[in-house]
Each structure stands twice: as structure tokens, then as C-alpha cells.
N, C-alpha and C positions, 0 to 999 in steps of 0.2 A: 242733861237734856232728855227729851223723850222722842220716841218714834212711833207713829201710828201704823198699824197693820190691819189690812182688810183682805183676807184670803180664805177661800173655801168656807165662807159663811161665818168666819171668825173675825170679829172687829174688836180691837183692843189697843191700848196704849201701854208701851213698855218703857222702862227706864233704859237709857242708852249710856253705857259706860265704856264703850269701845267704838272703833271706827265702823262705819256702816257702808257696805257695798250693796248697791241696789241696781236692778236692771228692769227695763220696761219696754214694751212693744209700742210702735206708733199706733194712732187711733185706727188706721185702716189695716193694721196687721203687717204692713210692709212699708219700708221707707220709700216715699215718693219723691224722686228727684225734681219733679215739676212743681213741688210745693216748697215753701220756705221752711227753715228749721223750726220756726215758731209753730207752724201748722203741723209739722211732723211730730214734734215733741209734745205739744199740747199739755203742758204742765204750768202751774203758776210760777211766776218768776220768784216768788218768795220761797218756793221749794228748791228751785234750781240754784239759787244763789247760795244755798247752804252746802253744796258739794264742792270739794276742792278741785276735782277733775271730772270732766264730763266727756265721754267718748261716744261717738256715733259709730256703731258697728253694723256694717251692711253685709248681707249674704250675697256676695257677687259670685255668679256661676263661672268658675275657672277650673279647667280640667286638672292642672297641676296642683292647685290649692286644694281642691276637693279630694284629690288622691292622698295628699299629705294628711288632711284632717281624718279621712277614713282610716288610714293606716294607724294614726295615733289612737283613735278610739278603739280599734280592734286590739292594739297592744295593751291598752289600759284594762280592757275586759279580760284579755288572755292572761295577764299577770295578776289579776285580782285575787284569784284563789291562792296563788303562791304567797302574795303579800299578806293576806289575812292570817296565814299560818305562822308567819315570821314577824308578826306585829310586835310581840313582846321583846324580841331580840333587837329589832331596829329602833324601838322607841328610845332606848338609852343612847343610841348612836346618832340621834338627830341633832347634829351640830348646828344646823341653821337656826332651829328654834331656840337653842340655848344661846347662840350668839346674839340673836335679836333681843332676847330677854336681858342679856348682859348689857347690850347697848342702851336699852331703855332705862335700866337701873343706874348705870354708872356714868352715862354721858348726857349732859344738858348744855349743848352748844348755844351760843348767842351770836348775833350778827356783828361783823366788824363794821367800822365806820364807812369804809369804801363800799362794802356790800350794801349797807343801808342806803347810801347815796345812789347806787346803781338801781336798787329797788324803786326808789322814789321816782327817778327819771324815767324808767321803763314803764312804770304804772301810769304816769301822766301821759306818756306817748301812746299807750294802748287806749286810754280814755279818749284822747283826741281822735284816733283812728275810728273808734266805734261811733263817736259823735258824727264824724264825717260820713260814715257808712249810713247812719240813720237819716242824715240830710239828703243823701243821694237816692236812697230807696224809698224814703217817705214813711218808713216803718221802723219802730224801735227794734233793737237786737233781741233775739229769742232768749239769750242769756245775758242779763245785765252785768256789766263790769263795775263793781262797786268796791267799797273798802273790804267787804267780805272776801273778795277775790285776792286783794292785796294780802290779807291775813293768811289766805290759803297758800300763796306763794312763799310767804315767810315760813310757814310750817313745812313746806316742801324743802326749802333751803336748809332749814335746821335738821330735817330728817336725813337729807343727803350727807350733811356733816356728821350726824350721829352714826350713820352706817360705817363711816371711816374712823369712828371714835375721835373725831377732831373737836377740840374745845371751842373753836370759833368757826362760824359759817362764813366763808370767803366769797369773793366775786365769782370764782369758779362754780361754787354751789348755787349761787343765784342764777348764773347763766343756764345751768342745767335745769333748774326749777322752771325758768321761763320757757326753755325748750319744751319741757313736758306740758306746760300750760298752753303753749301755742299749738301743739299737735293734738290737744284734747279739747279743752273748753273754748279756746279762740277759734279753732277750726269748726267746732259745732256752731258757734255763734255766727260765723261767716257763711256757713253752708246754706244752700238753697238756690232757687232759680236765678236770682239776680247775680249770684257769684259766677255761675257756670255760663250764662248766656248774656250777661250785661244788658238785661232788659230794663226798660223804664217801667214805672208803676202802671202806666196806662196799658202797655202791651201785656204785662203780667196779668192785669185785670181782664183783658180781652181773652187771654188763654184760659183763665179760670171760668169765664162765662161760656166759652166754647166747650170746655170739659163738662160743665153742668148740662148743657143742651144735649151733648152726646149721651151722657148717662141716662137722661130722660127717655131717649129713644132706644135704649138697649134693654133686652129682656133680663129678668132676674137670673143671676148665675152665669150670664154670658160674659165673654171677654172681648 
């Protein structure tokens, strides 16, 4: 497959022979809880459907969390000089990289019959829930749940089995894959104004109109 890159005036298409980890900001620069996930993400569904997991990461101002992040960043920079000197010594001792490489080469797990049946039932259940949500809100989900997502969950299940060097992906691996999928892609698909406030499409439209009118009356750069 290929991946398109447009950054710093460089526009090109590169061959993709590995997993892709991508990050992007909302159109307004900050995630707006009064808007739906579709408005905040603002990407084509054809692009979103190609990612196995989609996480919405919000910068919530919390004293304890900010303190932990600041402490971590300071430690990373403080130990940077020491780490750069001992890179050669630690490179041969990086067991995690070697273990991952070993798992990739030697283990190719496949789904068990019970795990495959569980996958099928859970996928149908998720599709029904998303269809019900679309009927209640009057808008399609920001992230469509299609066969691509089913394939993503299968890959996750097999990867979890591969981490344990298990020859078969069992129901336990499928349950963990669905848990990861629920706290990432499904949570992103459900997020938005209708989830938090249980508003009808009419009320949500009124709020959007009021927001537009307020913005028209505010000066540029004001808050």
C-alpha cells in the first residue's frame, strides 16, 4: 500500500511496508465537546476506516496529571545526555526489540472456531448499535464500522496471541481485542454532543446556530 505525505511544503507518496502511526489536530486546533466527533475529526471516512485503532486524546487541565507529564518530560531530557553515551552498550541488550522480532518470525497464530464465532456475534452486535445510534441522532457515525474494522479486530486478536507465542488466538484474545477497540475507535465514534447531553438533532442545531451568531458578534482574537 501507499501513504500520502504533505508536510513543510513536501508532497509525496511513499510505499508503506510497515504499520503507520498518525496524529492530527482538530480543524479548530482544539477538540470542541459541543461538536460531534465527525465535526472535530473532519477526515474522510475512507481514510478513517483504514486505521485499526483510533484514539481521541484531549489535553485536559488537571494539576496531578500535568505534574506527572512535566516530571516525565524533564526526566527524559535530563537522561538524554547519559543515554546518548551508552547507546552502543544498551543496543545489544534491548531484549524487547529482539523478542518482538522473534514473535514476528516464529509465530503465526490463527483464530480458533469459538473465537471466530465470538468475533462474528460481537461484530453484528456493534453494527446494530451503530445503526441504532445513527437513527436516533439523524447523522451517520463519524467512523463507519465496516468489514475493515472486523479485519482490524482479527489482526489485534492474532497480535495478542503472537505476543504470548500462542499458536491459536482464543476467546480470551478476542475479548481483549474488543476491549481495545471499544476504548478507542468505538469511543471515538460515539463521542460528541449527543452522547454527553442526549440532545435531539433539533436542539443540537439550535445550539450550533446560537454559536454562529455569537461568533459574528465577537471581535477577532477575543474569547
